[in-house]
C-alpha positions in Angstrom: -0.2 0.2 -0.2 1.5 3.3 -0.9 1.5 6.4 1.3 1.2 10.1 -0.1 3.5 12.6 2.8 4.2 16.1 2.5 7.2 17.4 1.4 9.5 19.4 3.7 12.7 20.9 3.0 14.8 23.8 4.0 15.0 27.0 2.3 17.2 29.6 3.1 16.6 33.1 2.7 19.2 35.3 1.7 19.5 39.3 1.6 22.6 39.5 -1.0 24.7 37.0 -0.5 24.2 37.2 3.5 22.2 34.2 4.8 19.0 36.0 6.6 17.2 32.6 7.5 16.5 29.1 7.5 12.7 27.9 7.2 11.5 24.5 7.0 8.9 24.6 4.1 6.9 22.6 1.8 8.5 23.4 -1.6 6.4 25.6 -3.9 6.1 29.5 -3.9 9.2 30.0 -3.0 9.7 33.4 -4.0 6.0 34.6 -2.1 7.2 32.9 1.1 10.5 35.0 1.2 8.7 38.1 0.2 5.9 37.4 2.2 8.7 37.0 5.6 10.6 39.8 5.0 7.6 41.8 4.7 5.4 40.3 7.9 9.0 40.4 9.6 9.6 44.0 9.5 12.7 43.4 7.0 10.7 45.7 4.4 7.6 47.9 4.5 6.7 47.8 0.6 7.2 45.8 -2.5 9.2 49.0 -4.1 12.0 47.6 -1.6 12.6 44.6 -3.4 15.1 45.2 -6.4 15.1 41.5 -7.4 14.1 38.6 -6.0 15.3 35.0 -7.5 14.9 31.4 -6.6 18.3 29.3 -6.5 18.0 27.8 -9.3 18.0 30.8 -10.9 21.1 31.9 -9.8 24.4 31.1 -10.5 26.1 28.7 -7.9 23.5 28.5 -5.6 20.9 25.1 -5.3 17.6 24.8 -5.9 16.5 25.8 -2.0 18.0 29.4 -1.8 16.1 32.6 -2.7 18.3 35.6 -2.9 16.5 39.0 -2.5 18.1 42.2 -3.4 17.0 45.5 -1.5 17.0 49.1 -2.4 16.5 51.7 0.2 16.6 50.2 3.4 19.2 50.4 5.9 18.5 46.8 7.0 21.6 44.6 7.6 21.0 40.7 8.5 23.2 41.7 11.6 21.0 44.3 12.6 18.0 41.3 14.1 18.3 40.7 17.6 18.2 37.1 17.0 19.3 34.3 14.9 16.5 33.1 12.8 15.8 29.4 12.5 12.2 29.1 11.9 11.2 25.7 12.4 7.9 24.8 11.1 6.2 25.3 14.5 8.6 28.6 15.3 5.6 29.9 17.1 6.8 33.0 18.6 10.8 32.5 17.5 12.2 34.0 20.7 10.9 37.8 20.4 11.1 38.6 24.0 7.2 40.1 24.3 4.8 42.1 22.7 6.5 44.6 23.0 8.6 43.8 19.5 5.5 43.9 18.2 4.7 47.7 19.5 8.1 48.8 18.6 7.3 48.1 14.9 4.3 50.6 14.9 1.9 48.5 13.1 -1.3 50.0 12.9 -4.9 49.2 13.3 -6.3 47.5 10.4 -9.4 49.2 8.2 -11.8 50.1 11.1 -14.8 50.5 8.2 -14.7 46.8 7.0 -17.5 44.3 7.9 -17.9 41.1 6.8 -21.5 38.6 7.3 -21.3 36.1 9.9 -23.4 34.0 7.2 -20.1 34.8 5.0 -17.8 33.7 7.8 -19.2 30.3 8.3 -19.2 29.1 4.4 -15.5 29.7 4.3 -14.2 26.6 6.3 -16.2 24.8 3.7 -14.3 26.3 0.8 -10.9 26.1 2.4 -11.4 22.3 2.8 -12.2 22.1 -1.0 -9.0 23.9 -2.1 -6.7 21.8 0.0 -5.3 19.4 -2.6 -2.2 18.3 -1.0 -4.1 18.1 2.1 -6.5 15.8 0.8 -3.5 13.3 -0.5 -1.6 13.7 2.9 -3.3 15.1 6.0 -0.2 16.8 6.8 -0.5 20.3 5.8 -2.1 23.4 7.1 -3.5 26.4 4.9 -4.0 29.6 4.6 -6.9 31.6 2.4 -7.7 34.8 1.4 -11.5 35.8 0.7 -12.9 39.2 -0.2 -15.8 40.8 1.8 -18.4 38.7 0.0 -16.6 35.6 0.6 -14.8 35.0 -2.9 -11.6 33.2 -2.5 -8.8 35.0 -4.0 -5.5 32.7 -3.4 -5.1 29.9 -1.1 -1.3 28.3 -0.3 -0.6 25.2 2.1 2.3 24.4 4.0 3.9 22.2 6.5 3.9 25.5 8.6 1.0 27.6 9.6 3.1 30.5 9.4 4.4 29.6 6.1 1.3 29.2 4.6 0.4 32.8 5.6 3.8 34.2 4.7 3.1 32.6 1.2 -0.3 34.5 1.2 1.0 37.9 2.1 3.8 37.5 -0.3 1.6 36.9 -3.2 -0.2 40.1 -2.2 3.2 41.8 -1.9 4.5 40.9 -5.2 1.1 41.4 -7.5 0.7 44.5 -5.7 -2.6 43.9 -3.5 -1.2 45.4 0.1 -2.8 46.4 2.2 -5.3 43.3 2.4 -8.0 45.9 4.1 -11.0 44.6 2.7 -10.0 41.0 2.9 -10.4 37.9 5.6 -7.8 35.9 6.0 -9.0 32.3 7.0 -6.0 29.7 8.7 -6.8 26.0 9.3 -4.8 25.6 12.0 -4.9 27.4 15.3 -5.1 31.5 15.5 -1.3 31.8 17.4 0.7 35.2 18.2 3.0 35.0 15.3 -0.4 34.4 12.8 -1.9 37.4 14.1 1.2 39.9 13.7 1.6 38.3 10.3 -2.0 39.4 9.6 -1.4 42.7 11.2 1.4 43.5 9.0 -0.7 42.8 5.8 -3.4 44.9 7.2 -5.7 42.1 6.9 -8.7 43.5 9.4 -10.3 39.9 10.4 -8.6 36.8 10.9 -10.2 33.4 11.2 -9.1 29.8 12.4 -11.0 26.9 12.9 -9.4 25.9 16.3 -8.3 28.0 19.1 -5.9 31.3 19.6 -3.2 31.6 22.4 -3.9 34.0 25.0 -1.0 36.3 23.5 -2.7 36.3 20.3 -6.1 37.8 22.0 -4.1 40.2 23.7 -2.3 41.6 20.5 -5.8 41.5 18.7 -7.5 43.6 21.2 -4.7 45.8 21.5 -4.1 46.7 17.9 -7.8 46.5 16.4 -7.9 43.2 14.9 -11.4 41.1 14.7 -10.3 37.3 15.6 -12.7 34.7 15.3 -11.8 31.1 16.3 -13.4 27.8 16.2 -15.0 28.3 13.2 -16.8 25.1 12.1 -20.3 24.5 10.8 -22.6 27.1 11.9 -20.9 28.5 14.8 -17.6 30.5 15.7 -16.2 32.5 18.6 -14.7 36.3 18.3 -12.3 37.0 20.5 -11.6 40.4 19.5 -13.0 43.3 17.1 -16.2 41.8 17.0 -17.7 45.3 15.8 -16.8 44.0 12.2 -18.7 40.9 12.5 -22.2 42.2 11.4 -25.2 41.0 9.7 -25.8 42.6 6.0 -29.4 43.4 7.0 -28.2 45.0 10.3 -25.8 47.1 8.3 -28.8 48.3 6.1 -31.3 49.1 9.2 -28.6 51.1 10.5 -27.7 52.9 7.5 -31.5 54.0 7.2 -32.1 54.7 10.5 
């Protein structure tokens, strides 16, 4: 009997010829992963700061599991980081001392005018599950999916690591010129941890939903920075841990507007 397994390989991200980090990931969409990682970790603030981004197969002398990025208009140097990156697929907070590290980055509250109908939220997990092609064969991958306010799927990415799947989504948006994601909902297949919340905030996402539970630190960060955080999104039920003002039925919004 044959069994399909999810691929897991190391990816080295370099700025110029200097190593930045190594992350264990599922191969595929590596340029998105590298771009998203740099934005969500505060290394860059916009796509304009990326002069060039290339995969290892297109860089002479490099192997396939390498992405090399050339930056412009930035004073960042790999040695400026207060920690050495080795982001395993379950890295979590990855050594950041406290929530203060996020505050110092100056992340802003996402669009406070954005609203999403709870009915639309309840339909998103079914779409996510139906589009997880690799998970259906292996049962071993996480997924992140980006939806518009009407529940239309914009993009979905799978990876062995939750945070990598989110970085691939953010990298896609960055490279395609769609940031900030101020009119979108991000859904993740696992729990809504601290690192997922800070990545959503960096991308300007107003609503982050997960099919499992958030962590206490994730809830604290979401409440402080005005992100709507939804957990246990399954079937016809979910729990809103922060930013409940964005989850309003369409008919209620209509009545409030005409009142």
